[in-house]
C-alpha positions as CSV (number, residue, x, y, z in Angstrom):
1,M,55.4,14.1,27.2
2,K,53.0,16.7,28.7
3,N,49.9,15.4,30.3
4,H,46.8,16.2,28.6
5,S,45.4,17.6,32.0
6,Q,48.6,20.1,32.0
7,V,48.0,21.8,28.9
8,R,44.2,22.9,29.9
9,K,43.9,26.5,30.1
10,E,43.5,27.8,33.5
11,S,41.0,30.6,34.7
12,S,42.4,33.7,36.2
13,F,41.0,32.7,39.6
14,D,43.1,29.3,39.3
15,S,46.1,31.3,38.6
16,R,45.9,33.6,41.4
17,A,45.1,30.6,44.0
18,R,48.0,28.9,42.7
19,M,50.3,32.0,43.1
20,A,48.9,32.3,46.7
21,T,50.1,28.7,47.2
22,V,53.5,29.4,46.1
23,K,53.7,32.2,48.8
24,I,52.1,29.8,51.4
25,K,54.7,27.2,50.9
26,T,57.7,29.8,51.2
27,R,56.3,30.3,54.8
28,M,55.4,26.7,55.8
29,A,57.9,26.5,58.5
30,E,56.1,29.4,60.1
31,L,53.7,26.9,62.2
32,N,52.1,28.5,65.3
33,V,50.2,27.2,68.1
34,L,46.5,27.7,67.1
35,K,44.0,28.9,69.8
36,Y,40.5,27.3,70.0
37,S,37.3,26.9,72.1
38,I,35.3,23.9,72.7
39,Y,32.4,24.3,70.2
40,Q,30.2,21.0,70.7
41,C,30.7,17.4,72.1
42,S,28.3,14.4,71.8
43,S,28.5,13.5,75.6
44,H,30.7,13.6,78.6
45,S,30.8,12.0,81.7
46,A,30.6,13.5,85.1
47,S,33.4,16.2,85.6
48,F,35.2,14.9,82.6
49,V,34.1,18.0,80.7
50,P,35.4,18.8,77.1
51,E,37.1,21.8,78.3
52,N,39.8,19.6,80.1
53,V,41.4,19.1,76.7
54,L,42.6,22.7,76.6
55,T,45.1,22.1,79.1
56,D,48.0,19.4,79.1
57,N,48.2,18.0,82.8
58,P,49.5,14.5,82.5
59,N,49.6,13.9,86.2
60,D,45.9,14.7,86.8
61,G,43.6,11.7,85.9
62,T,40.7,13.7,85.9
63,S,42.2,16.4,83.2
64,R,40.5,14.7,80.3
65,W,37.2,14.6,78.2
66,S,35.5,11.2,78.5
67,S,32.5,10.3,76.5
68,E,29.5,9.1,78.5
69,S,29.0,6.1,76.2
70,N,31.1,4.2,73.6
71,N,28.1,3.9,71.2
72,P,28.7,5.9,68.0
73,P,28.7,8.5,67.2
74,Q,30.8,10.1,69.7
75,F,32.8,13.3,69.0
76,L,34.4,16.5,70.0
77,I,34.2,19.7,67.7
78,L,36.9,22.4,68.4
79,K,36.3,25.9,67.0
80,L,39.4,28.1,66.0
81,F,39.4,31.6,67.3
82,N,40.3,32.4,63.7
83,P,40.3,30.3,60.3
84,A,43.8,28.7,59.8
85,V,45.6,26.3,57.6
86,V,45.7,23.3,60.2
87,Q,48.7,21.2,59.5
88,V,49.3,19.3,62.7
89,I,47.2,17.9,65.6
90,S,49.1,16.6,68.7
91,F,47.6,14.6,71.5
92,G,48.7,14.8,75.0
93,K,48.3,11.7,77.4
94,Y,48.2,10.5,80.9
95,E,51.5,9.7,82.7
96,K,50.5,6.1,82.3
97,S,48.7,3.9,79.9
98,H,45.2,4.1,80.0
99,V,42.2,1.7,78.7
100,C,40.2,4.9,77.7
101,N,43.0,6.2,75.1
102,M,41.9,6.1,71.6
103,K,43.1,3.1,69.7
104,K,41.5,4.5,66.3
105,F,39.9,7.8,65.7
106,K,39.3,10.0,62.7
107,V,39.8,13.9,62.2
108,Y,37.6,16.2,60.1
109,G,37.7,19.9,59.4
110,G,36.1,22.7,57.4
111,L,34.9,26.1,57.5
112,S,31.6,26.0,58.9
113,D,30.3,22.9,61.3
114,D,28.2,21.1,58.9
115,S,30.4,20.7,55.9
116,M,34.0,19.0,56.7
117,I,36.1,16.6,55.0
118,E,38.3,14.1,56.5
119,L,41.7,15.0,57.4
120,L,43.2,12.1,59.3
121,D,42.4,8.4,59.7
122,G,44.9,7.4,62.6
123,G,45.4,5.7,65.9
124,L,47.2,6.4,69.5
125,K,49.8,4.1,71.0
126,N,48.6,3.2,74.6
127,N,51.6,5.1,76.4
128,N,52.4,8.2,77.9
129,Q,54.1,10.0,75.2
130,T,52.6,12.7,73.3
131,E,51.8,11.9,69.4
132,A,51.8,14.4,66.5
133,F,50.1,13.8,63.4
134,N,50.0,15.7,59.9
135,L,46.7,16.7,59.0
136,K,45.4,17.0,55.3
137,H,45.6,20.7,54.2
138,T,45.6,20.6,50.5
139,A,43.1,20.1,47.8
140,G,43.5,20.2,44.1
141,G,47.1,21.3,44.6
142,N,46.2,24.2,47.0
143,M,46.1,24.8,50.9
144,F,42.7,25.2,52.3
145,A,41.6,26.7,55.9
146,C,39.3,25.4,58.6
147,R,37.5,27.0,61.5
148,Y,36.2,23.7,62.8
149,I,37.9,20.5,63.9
150,K,36.0,17.4,64.8
151,I,37.6,14.5,66.5
152,V,35.7,11.3,66.3
153,P,36.8,8.2,68.5
154,I,36.3,5.0,66.9
155,Q,37.8,2.4,69.1
156,S,39.5,2.5,72.8
157,W,42.4,0.3,73.9
158,G,40.2,-1.1,76.4
159,P,37.4,-3.1,75.1
160,S,33.8,-1.5,75.9
161,F,35.5,1.5,77.4
162,N,34.2,4.9,76.9
163,F,36.6,7.3,75.1
164,S,39.1,9.9,76.6
165,I,41.2,12.8,75.2
166,W,43.6,14.3,77.5
167,H,44.7,17.2,75.6
168,V,44.8,18.5,72.0
169,Q,47.2,21.0,70.4
170,L,46.8,22.2,66.9
171,K,49.7,23.8,64.9
172,G,49.3,25.8,61.6
173,I,49.2,29.0,59.6
174,D,47.4,31.8,61.0
175,D,48.6,34.8,59.3
176,W,45.6,36.2,58.0
177,N,47.1,37.7,54.7
178,I,47.8,34.0,53.7
179,V,44.8,32.5,55.2
180,K,42.3,34.7,53.7
181,T,43.5,33.8,50.0
182,C,43.0,29.9,51.3
183,V,39.5,30.8,52.4
184,S,38.7,32.4,48.8
185,W,40.3,29.6,47.0
186,F,38.6,26.9,48.9
187,N,35.3,28.7,48.4
188,Y,36.0,28.7,44.8
189,Y,37.1,25.1,44.9
190,R,33.8,23.9,46.5
191,E,31.9,26.2,43.8
192,K,33.9,24.8,40.8
193,E,33.3,20.9,42.1
194,T,29.7,21.6,42.5
195,I,29.5,23.0,38.7
196,R,31.6,19.8,37.7
197,L,28.9,17.6,39.5
198,C,26.3,19.2,37.8
199,L,28.1,18.8,34.5
200,K,28.5,15.2,35.3
201,H,24.7,14.7,36.1
202,F,23.6,16.7,32.5
203,R,25.9,14.4,30.6
204,Q,25.0,11.0,32.3
205,H,21.3,12.0,31.5
206,N,22.0,13.2,28.1
207,Y,20.8,16.8,28.8
208,S,23.3,18.1,26.2
209,E,22.0,21.5,25.7
210,A,22.2,22.3,29.7
211,F,25.5,20.6,29.8
212,E,26.9,23.0,27.0
213,S,25.4,26.1,28.2
214,L,26.8,25.6,31.7
215,Q,30.2,24.6,30.6
216,K,30.3,27.6,28.1
217,K,29.2,30.0,31.0
218,T,31.5,28.9,33.6
219,R,34.5,27.7,31.6
220,V,34.8,25.0,34.0
221,Q,36.2,21.5,32.7
222,L,34.5,18.4,33.7
223,E,37.5,16.3,33.1
224,D,40.7,16.0,31.1
225,A,40.3,16.8,27.2
226,L,41.5,13.2,26.5
227,L,38.6,11.7,28.3
228,S,36.0,14.0,26.9
229,K,37.2,12.9,23.5
230,L,37.0,9.3,24.6
231,H,33.2,10.2,25.7
232,Q,32.5,11.6,22.5
233,C,33.5,8.7,20.5
234,L,32.2,5.8,22.8
235,V,28.9,7.2,24.2
236,V,27.8,9.7,21.8
237,E,29.1,8.4,18.4
238,G,29.7,4.8,19.4
239,D,32.5,4.5,17.4
240,Y,34.3,1.7,19.4
241,V,37.5,1.4,17.2
242,A,38.2,5.0,17.6
243,A,38.0,4.5,21.3
244,E,40.3,1.7,21.3
245,K,43.0,3.9,19.5
246,L,42.4,6.8,22.1
247,L,43.0,4.2,24.9
248,F,46.3,3.1,23.2
249,E,47.3,6.7,22.9
250,A,46.5,7.4,26.6
251,A,48.8,4.4,27.4
252,Q,51.6,5.8,25.4
253,D,51.2,9.1,27.1
254,G,51.5,7.4,30.5
255,C,48.0,7.9,31.8
256,L,47.5,4.4,32.7
257,D,50.8,4.1,34.7
258,S,49.5,5.3,38.1
259,Y,46.5,2.6,38.1
260,L,49.2,-0.1,37.3
261,E,51.5,0.9,40.0
262,Q,48.6,0.3,42.4
263,Q,47.9,-3.1,41.5
264,A,49.0,-5.8,43.7
265,H,51.7,-8.4,42.9
266,K,51.2,-11.7,41.5
267,A,53.6,-14.4,42.6
268,K,54.8,-17.5,40.4
269,W,57.0,-20.1,41.9
270,V,59.4,-22.1,39.6
271,P,61.4,-25.3,40.7
272,L,65.1,-24.9,39.6
273,I,66.3,-28.4,38.4
274,P,69.8,-28.7,37.6
275,P,71.1,-30.0,34.1
276,P,72.0,-33.5,34.3
277,K,75.6,-34.3,34.4
278,S,77.8,-37.2,33.4
279,S,78.9,-37.7,37.0
280,D,76.4,-38.3,40.1
281,T,74.2,-35.3,40.2
282,E,74.3,-35.4,44.1
283,E,78.0,-34.5,44.0
284,N,77.2,-31.5,41.8
285,R,74.7,-29.5,43.8
286,P,74.4,-28.7,47.8
287,G,72.9,-31.4,49.9
288,M,70.1,-31.2,52.1
289,R,70.5,-28.5,54.8
290,G,69.2,-25.9,57.1
291,G,70.6,-22.9,59.0
292,H,73.0,-22.3,55.8
293,Q,73.5,-18.8,54.4
294,M,73.2,-17.4,50.9
295,C,74.1,-14.1,49.2
296,I,73.9,-13.0,45.6
297,D,75.9,-10.8,43.3
298,V,73.2,-9.4,40.9
299,H,75.7,-7.9,38.5
300,T,77.5,-11.5,37.7
301,E,74.4,-13.3,38.5
302,N,76.0,-15.7,41.0
303,I,74.4,-16.9,44.4
304,Y,76.9,-18.1,47.0
305,L,75.9,-20.6,49.7
306,F,78.0,-21.7,52.7
307,G,77.5,-24.1,55.3
308,G,74.4,-25.3,57.5
309,W,73.3,-28.1,59.5
310,D,72.0,-31.3,57.6
311,G,70.2,-32.8,60.5
312,T,73.2,-34.5,62.0
313,T,76.2,-32.4,61.5
314,D,77.4,-28.7,60.8
315,L,78.7,-28.3,57.3
316,S,81.6,-26.5,55.7
317,D,81.1,-26.5,52.0
318,M,80.9,-23.5,49.7
319,W,78.9,-23.4,46.4
320,C,78.2,-21.0,43.7
321,Y,75.0,-21.1,41.7
322,H,75.4,-19.3,37.9
323,I,71.6,-18.2,37.0
324,P,72.0,-17.9,33.3
325,S,73.4,-21.4,33.0
326,G,71.4,-23.0,35.9
327,S,74.5,-24.9,37.1
328,W,75.9,-25.2,40.3
329,T,79.9,-25.3,41.1
330,C,81.5,-26.4,44.3
331,L,83.9,-24.0,45.4
332,S,85.2,-25.9,48.5
333,R,84.3,-29.2,49.8
334,D,85.7,-27.9,53.3
335,T,86.4,-24.3,54.0
336,T,88.5,-25.0,56.9
337,A,91.1,-26.6,54.8
338,Q,91.7,-23.6,52.8
339,G,92.1,-21.4,55.8
340,G,88.5,-20.5,56.0
341,P,85.9,-20.8,58.9
342,T,85.0,-24.0,60.4
343,A,81.9,-25.9,59.7
344,R,79.0,-24.0,61.1
345,S,75.1,-23.2,61.0
346,C,73.1,-20.0,62.2
347,H,75.8,-17.7,61.0
348,K,75.4,-14.8,58.6
349,M,77.0,-13.8,55.6
350,C,76.9,-10.5,53.3
351,L,78.3,-9.7,50.1
352,D,80.1,-6.6,48.7
353,P,79.5,-6.7,45.0
354,E,82.1,-3.7,44.2
355,R,85.1,-5.2,45.7
356,K,84.0,-8.9,45.3
357,K,84.3,-9.8,49.0
358,I,82.0,-12.0,51.3
359,F,82.1,-11.5,55.0
360,T,80.9,-14.0,57.5
361,I,80.3,-14.0,61.4
362,G,78.7,-15.9,64.0
363,R,77.7,-19.6,64.6
364,Y,75.5,-21.8,66.8
365,L,77.6,-24.2,69.3
366,D,76.0,-27.3,70.7
367,S,76.1,-26.9,74.6
368,A,78.8,-29.8,74.9
369,M,81.2,-27.3,72.8
370,R,80.5,-24.5,74.8
371,I,84.0,-24.1,76.6
372,P,86.0,-21.1,76.5
373,K,88.5,-22.9,74.0
374,Y,85.7,-22.4,71.4
375,M,83.8,-19.3,72.4
376,K,85.5,-16.7,70.5
377,S,83.7,-15.1,67.7
378,D,85.9,-15.3,64.6
379,F,85.3,-13.1,61.4
380,Y,86.2,-14.0,57.9
381,V,86.4,-12.6,54.5
382,Y,86.1,-14.4,51.3
383,D,87.9,-13.0,48.2
384,I,85.7,-14.1,45.2
385,D,88.3,-13.4,42.4
386,S,91.1,-15.2,44.1
387,N,89.1,-17.9,45.9
388,Q,90.8,-17.0,49.2
389,W,89.6,-16.8,52.6
390,T,91.3,-14.4,55.4
391,L,90.8,-14.4,59.1
392,I,90.3,-10.9,59.9
393,T,90.1,-11.7,63.6
394,D,89.7,-14.7,65.9
395,D,87.8,-12.6,68.5
396,T,85.4,-9.6,67.6
397,A,84.7,-8.8,71.0
398,A,88.4,-8.3,71.8
399,M,88.2,-5.5,69.2
400,G,85.2,-3.8,70.4
401,G,82.8,-6.0,68.3
402,P,80.1,-8.4,69.3
403,C,80.5,-11.5,71.3
404,L,79.8,-14.8,69.8
405,V,76.3,-14.8,68.5
406,F,73.9,-17.1,66.5
407,D,70.6,-16.1,64.7
408,H,71.8,-12.5,64.1
409,Q,71.6,-10.3,61.0
410,I,74.4,-8.5,59.0
411,C,74.2,-6.2,56.2
412,M,76.6,-4.3,53.9
413,D,77.0,-0.7,53.3
414,V,79.0,-0.7,50.1
415,E,79.3,3.1,49.7
416,K,81.1,3.6,53.0
417,N,82.4,0.2,52.9
418,T,80.9,-0.8,56.4
419,V,79.4,-4.0,57.8
420,Y,76.4,-3.8,60.2
421,V,75.6,-6.4,62.6
422,F,72.4,-6.4,64.9
423,G,70.9,-8.9,67.2
424,G,71.3,-12.6,67.9
425,R,71.6,-14.5,71.0
426,I,75.2,-14.2,72.9
427,L,76.5,-17.7,73.5
428,T,77.7,-18.1,77.1
429,S,80.3,-21.0,78.4
430,I,79.0,-24.1,80.4
431,S,80.8,-24.7,83.5
432,P,82.8,-27.9,83.5
433,L,81.6,-28.8,87.1
434,S,77.8,-28.0,86.9
435,G,77.3,-28.4,83.2
436,E,75.2,-25.1,83.6
437,E,75.4,-21.9,81.8
438,N,77.7,-19.1,83.3
439,L,77.0,-15.5,83.9
440,C,73.4,-15.4,83.8
441,T,70.2,-17.6,83.9
442,E,68.5,-15.1,81.4
443,P,69.5,-15.2,77.7
444,C,71.6,-12.3,76.7
445,F,71.2,-10.6,73.3
446,S,73.7,-8.5,71.3
447,G,73.3,-4.9,70.2
448,L,74.0,-3.1,67.1
449,Y,77.4,-3.0,65.9
450,S,79.4,-1.3,62.8
451,Y,82.7,-2.8,61.4
452,H,84.4,-0.4,59.2
453,V,86.4,-2.3,56.7
454,P,89.3,0.0,55.8
455,T,90.3,0.8,59.3
456,N,89.7,-2.8,60.6
457,T,87.6,-1.0,63.4
458,W,84.4,-1.9,65.4
459,C,81.9,0.3,66.9
460,K,79.1,-0.3,69.3
461,L,76.1,1.7,68.0
462,R,73.3,0.6,70.1
463,D,73.3,-1.7,73.3
464,D,70.4,-4.1,74.3
465,Y,67.5,-2.2,75.7
466,T,68.2,-3.6,79.1
467,K,71.6,-1.7,79.1
468,L,70.1,1.7,77.9
469,G,70.0,4.8,79.8
470,P,66.7,6.7,80.6
471,H,66.6,8.9,77.7
472,D,67.7,6.4,75.0
473,V,65.3,5.2,72.4
474,E,64.2,1.5,73.4
475,V,65.3,-1.1,71.0
476,K,64.9,-4.9,71.8
477,S,67.7,-7.1,70.5
478,R,66.6,-10.3,69.2
479,I,67.2,-13.4,67.2
480,G,65.7,-14.6,63.9
481,H,64.6,-11.0,63.0
482,S,65.2,-9.3,59.7
483,M,67.4,-6.6,59.0
484,L,67.9,-4.9,55.4
485,F,70.0,-1.9,54.1
486,H,68.4,0.7,51.8
487,E,71.2,1.9,49.9
488,K,69.7,5.2,48.7
489,K,67.9,6.1,51.7
490,R,70.9,5.2,53.8
491,L,68.5,3.5,56.5
492,L,68.5,0.0,58.1
493,Y,65.1,-1.8,58.2
494,I,64.7,-4.0,61.1
495,F,61.6,-6.0,62.1
496,A,60.0,-9.2,63.7
497,G,62.0,-11.7,65.6
498,Q,61.9,-13.5,68.9
499,R,63.3,-12.7,72.3
500,S,62.9,-15.5,74.7
501,K,59.1,-16.2,74.8
502,E,58.2,-13.1,73.2
503,Y,57.5,-13.0,69.5
504,L,57.9,-9.4,68.0
505,S,56.3,-7.8,65.2
506,D,57.6,-4.1,65.8
507,F,59.2,-2.3,62.7
508,F,61.7,0.5,63.0
509,T,64.6,2.2,60.9
510,F,68.1,3.0,61.8
511,D,69.7,5.8,60.0
512,V,73.5,4.8,59.5
513,D,74.5,8.5,58.9
514,T,72.9,10.3,62.2
515,N,72.4,7.2,64.2
516,R,68.8,8.1,64.6
517,I,66.2,5.4,65.2
518,E,62.5,5.9,63.9
519,M,59.6,3.6,64.7
520,I,57.6,2.7,62.1
521,C,55.2,0.3,63.8
522,D,54.8,-1.0,67.2
523,G,53.4,-4.1,66.1
524,K,49.7,-3.4,67.1
525,D,48.6,-3.0,63.4
526,V,46.4,-5.9,62.2
527,E,47.7,-5.5,58.7
528,V,51.4,-6.8,59.0
529,P,53.1,-10.1,58.7
530,P,52.4,-12.3,61.8
531,A,54.9,-12.3,64.4
532,G,57.5,-15.0,64.4
533,F,61.2,-15.7,63.6
534,T,60.8,-17.9,60.4
535,Q,60.2,-14.8,58.1
536,R,62.9,-14.2,55.5
537,A,63.2,-10.7,53.8
538,T,64.7,-8.8,50.9
539,I,64.7,-5.1,49.6
540,D,64.3,-3.6,46.4
541,P,65.8,0.1,46.3
542,E,64.6,0.9,43.1
543,F,60.7,0.2,43.8
544,D,61.1,1.0,47.7
545,E,59.5,-2.2,48.5
546,I,60.5,-4.9,51.1
547,H,59.4,-8.3,50.7
548,V,58.7,-11.1,53.6
549,L,58.3,-14.6,53.1
550,S,56.8,-16.1,56.3
551,G,56.8,-20.0,56.6
552,S,56.0,-21.0,60.2
553,N,54.4,-18.5,62.5
554,K,54.5,-18.7,66.2
555,D,51.9,-21.3,66.5
556,K,54.2,-24.2,65.7
557,R,51.3,-26.8,65.4
558,E,51.8,-28.6,62.0
559,E,48.1,-27.7,60.9
560,Y,48.5,-24.1,61.1
561,V,51.9,-24.0,59.2
562,K,51.3,-21.9,56.1
563,N,53.3,-19.9,53.3
564,S,52.4,-16.0,53.3
565,F,54.3,-13.5,51.1
566,W,53.8,-9.9,52.0
567,V,55.1,-6.7,50.3
568,Y,55.7,-3.5,52.2
569,D,55.5,-0.2,50.3
570,I,58.0,2.2,52.1
571,N,56.8,5.4,50.5
572,H,53.2,4.8,51.6
573,N,53.9,2.7,54.6
574,K,51.4,-0.1,53.6
575,W,51.8,-3.7,53.8
576,S,50.0,-6.1,51.4
577,C,49.8,-9.7,51.6
578,I,50.2,-11.3,48.0
579,Y,49.1,-14.8,49.0
580,Q,48.7,-17.2,51.5
581,T,48.7,-21.1,51.1
582,D,47.9,-23.4,53.8
583,I,49.8,-26.5,54.1
584,K,46.6,-28.7,53.6
585,E,46.1,-27.1,50.2
586,Q,49.5,-28.6,49.3
587,E,48.9,-32.3,50.7
588,S,45.8,-32.5,48.9
589,T,47.8,-32.7,45.5
590,S,49.2,-36.1,44.4
591,Q,52.3,-37.2,45.8
592,L,53.5,-37.8,42.3
593,D,52.8,-34.6,41.1
594,Q,55.3,-31.5,41.2
595,P,54.4,-29.2,43.7
596,L,53.1,-25.6,42.8
597,E,55.2,-24.0,45.3
598,P,57.9,-24.9,48.1
599,C,56.4,-26.3,51.3
600,P,56.3,-24.1,54.3
601,R,59.6,-24.2,56.2
602,F,62.2,-22.2,58.6
603,A,65.9,-22.2,58.5
604,H,65.9,-21.7,54.9
605,Q,67.6,-18.9,52.8
606,L,66.0,-16.3,50.5
607,V,68.0,-13.9,48.1
608,Y,66.7,-11.5,45.6
609,D,68.1,-9.9,42.4
610,H,66.8,-6.6,42.5
611,L,67.6,-5.8,38.8
612,R,65.7,-9.0,37.3
613,K,63.0,-8.9,40.1
614,V,63.8,-12.5,41.0
615,H,63.9,-14.3,44.4
616,Y,65.7,-17.4,44.9
617,L,65.1,-20.1,47.7
618,F,67.1,-23.0,48.9
619,G,66.5,-25.6,51.6
620,G,65.4,-25.2,55.1
621,N,63.7,-27.5,57.7
622,P,60.1,-28.4,57.0
623,G,59.6,-28.8,60.7
624,K,58.0,-32.5,60.3
625,S,57.4,-33.7,64.1
626,H,57.7,-37.5,62.8
627,S,61.0,-36.6,61.1
628,P,62.8,-34.0,63.4
629,K,66.3,-34.5,61.2
630,M,64.7,-34.0,58.1
631,R,66.2,-31.1,56.2
632,L,65.4,-30.1,52.3
633,D,67.4,-29.3,49.4
634,D,65.1,-27.9,46.9
635,F,65.6,-24.8,44.9
636,W,63.0,-22.3,43.6
637,S,63.0,-19.0,42.1
638,L,59.9,-16.7,42.8
639,H,58.8,-13.9,40.3
640,L,56.7,-11.0,41.3
641,Y,55.1,-9.4,38.6
642,R,52.3,-6.5,38.2
643,P,49.5,-6.5,35.3
644,T,51.7,-4.8,32.2
645,K,50.5,-1.9,30.0
646,D,49.7,-4.3,27.2
647,M,47.8,-6.5,29.7
648,L,45.6,-3.6,30.7
649,L,45.1,-2.6,27.0
650,R,43.8,-5.9,26.3
651,Q,41.5,-5.9,29.3
652,C,40.1,-2.5,28.2
653,C,39.7,-3.6,24.6
654,L,37.7,-6.9,25.9
655,I,35.6,-4.6,27.8
656,I,34.7,-2.5,24.8
657,R,34.2,-5.4,22.4
658,R,32.2,-7.3,24.8
659,H,29.8,-4.2,25.2
660,K,29.8,-3.8,21.3
661,F,28.9,-7.3,20.9
662,Q,25.9,-6.8,23.2
663,E,24.7,-3.8,21.3
664,I,24.9,-5.6,18.0
665,A,23.1,-8.5,19.5
666,D,20.1,-6.6,20.7
667,T,19.4,-5.8,16.9
668,D,21.2,-8.4,14.6
669,P,21.9,-11.7,16.3
670,I,23.5,-13.2,13.1
671,A,26.0,-10.0,12.9
672,A,26.5,-10.2,16.7
673,L,27.7,-14.0,16.1
674,Q,30.1,-13.0,13.5
675,Y,31.5,-10.2,15.7
676,L,31.9,-12.9,18.4
677,Q,33.8,-15.4,16.2
678,T,36.2,-12.8,14.9
679,E,36.7,-9.6,16.8
680,L,35.7,-10.5,20.3
681,A,37.4,-14.1,19.8
682,N,40.5,-12.5,19.0
683,I,41.1,-10.7,22.2
684,V,40.2,-13.2,24.6
685,D,42.8,-15.1,26.4
686,H,41.6,-18.7,25.7
687,T,44.1,-19.9,28.3
688,N,42.2,-18.3,31.0
689,A,39.5,-20.5,32.2
690,E,37.4,-17.7,33.6
691,E,37.8,-15.6,30.4
692,T,36.9,-18.7,28.0
693,K,33.8,-19.6,30.0
694,E,32.6,-16.0,30.1
695,F,33.1,-16.0,26.2
696,Q,31.2,-19.3,25.8
697,L,28.5,-17.9,27.8
698,L,28.0,-15.1,25.4
699,A,27.3,-17.4,22.5
700,F,24.9,-19.4,24.7
701,N,23.0,-16.6,25.5
702,L,22.8,-14.9,22.2
703,F,19.8,-16.4,20.9
704,S,17.8,-16.6,24.3
705,D,14.8,-14.9,25.1
706,K,15.1,-11.4,26.5
707,E,12.7,-9.7,28.5
708,K,11.6,-6.4,27.0
709,Q,12.1,-3.6,29.2
710,V,9.4,-1.0,29.9
711,E,10.8,2.5,30.0
712,D,8.8,5.5,31.4
713,E,8.9,8.9,30.1
714,L,11.7,10.1,32.5
715,S,14.1,7.4,31.8
716,V,17.2,8.0,29.5
717,D,17.8,6.2,26.2
718,E,19.1,2.6,27.2
719,T,21.7,2.7,24.7
720,F,23.2,5.9,26.0
721,K,23.0,4.7,29.4
722,R,24.9,1.3,28.7
723,R,27.4,3.4,27.1
724,S,27.9,5.8,29.9
725,H,28.3,2.8,32.1
726,L,31.1,1.5,29.8
727,F,32.8,4.9,29.9
728,D,32.6,4.8,33.9
729,Q,34.1,1.6,33.6
730,L,37.1,2.6,31.7
731,T,37.9,5.8,33.4
732,E,38.5,3.6,36.6
733,F,42.0,2.9,34.9
734,F,42.8,6.6,34.9
735,P,44.4,9.0,37.8
736,D,41.6,11.0,39.6
737,H,43.0,14.3,38.5
738,M,42.0,13.5,34.9
739,T,38.5,12.0,35.4
740,Q,35.0,13.3,36.2
741,P,34.2,13.4,40.1
742,K,33.5,10.2,41.8
743,D,30.4,11.4,43.6
744,N,27.2,12.1,42.1
745,L,24.7,15.0,42.3
746,I,21.8,13.1,43.5
747,D,24.0,11.6,46.4
748,L,24.0,14.9,48.0
749,I,20.1,15.0,48.7
750,S,19.8,13.4,52.3
751,L,16.3,11.9,53.4
């Protein structure tokens, strides 16, 4: 169904501007280096003049602009030789990291030096690599031109140090035949937005004649036609029933979808307790363990669990949990007896749902067992349909694959029938004479490998960064990290983990088709999950989201152990913390009460059903210093949900009816009480304590004394003012392209 804003009639100028934009888009690849001069700066130190940024001289420590102070505002304004559509800004740097480099900055642009809009909010890495950033260069669906570019440093890498910029390069479109149309369009856009601000001001103050006259003269629409109709019903006529119907229509047309998509997830944990059976229940479910492995077949709704460590010994049992029936089935008490892998922990496992195969590789060996006889890396596959194990090879290293590793990661590319293995610590043998590890004193970490199932061949894709050449992208191998495969984007997402005493929080992708690595985050961003090696991650290829459950962070003291759940929006490159619970909050509940969520832990397993949007967690190590051998056998489901369309509509109706109640109460308290007990009571969620309390307060305050408001002759009608405020509340649920401007006309007047 067409959006209401799409059927609005465009002016001839709008049409010409859009045609020009089509022309521009066909030539977007023609980005030229834009020439500029220094227009103005806030200050500069000694010989570190702003003109230094015109040349790129990374070997000269004096070739930079440096502010005289770090007190805001500090800025550098560049003036282009000619107006241009500026699309990219690049910052050159000194040959070494420098404390004066900009950690945070903003970039503004405009056709004049006194009227600019924000083009970029970014930051530089503290290294010697040139960084390029895309600048905002469209507004209202059209490209705009700039003549002035203003760079505003906010924070330097060194605390209390002045800001330095070494080199700036601008790229964009400078073809005047194209740019002049952009200039004309942007001038028109500013004029139109000014008219819309005036229309908003006139309507807010009920200057109806001025509003109608200006709109008729300019033919500029303040907002989408649906919202204009809502304003007429709600504010002008006070027809609240019609307003509710309009909101239902808007929801059906998808007008509220963008708001719902922007809402944060909420999490709900549910303990999964197996149904009682005639035999001993402990024999019909997995026992306590950590370092086990789980994988899920979302099509058959089966979860497979294998191995682990119970605090005393490695395990070799294999289980299947059928989600619809909520029951466990033991597939094997001892996989070794069926020709499968030996008892193990800290191994890894992945599932091919199309061919019904499970692959497992790696394991941890106690130091006493690290003799050449046991140091080979075996590789097994389990056929789900036939319940049969097959040894692919007893030594993957001999086939060009990884050595024996533990705490690595493994992913399955179903389309290409390929297994990817990254990281993990390489186990080295113990000398029988000295009892010490051979080969090296420093721990060794494994690189990135692929295994092509049909041809039974291994390929090393990336070595550990200590063995890379000078021109290779540096990627540190690690243990306890997360690696996820996005089947649609064809990317491996790798982040976090531990390398010796270093806790990593970087985040990068590996393109399995091009072998290209791209760094998403170097780990310096504050708004990311805490560094560590206890997190568990899953991916939703439909919603383009990554989920991370962190149990224990790098501070191992029990008083700092906490649960936190994060969601990463792949398309918007944004992390969000859904919830965070300290262990003390859980300990405050009664020992007899069922906990509301699993306690913080590590060595647990988490799998995700991306079709039904449910996570499943089993077991792990709670990290109790007084009970180091303790392991867990609890089983949980985690449901992530956003507010639904029905929930949002109920919220809108509640806002409307609460307002109508207040309006009735001002003139007829008895009628207001009747409305409160019927229409308003019907929409309130009486299971929600906060809503119930607010509902009860409405009744309590109904007959309380009200202060009479004194209105001067310039104030607007109070009823109209309240209804206008209600209308503004409701428009917050609509996308910006449908609503009136967020700014106000009076805010443009500065003192």
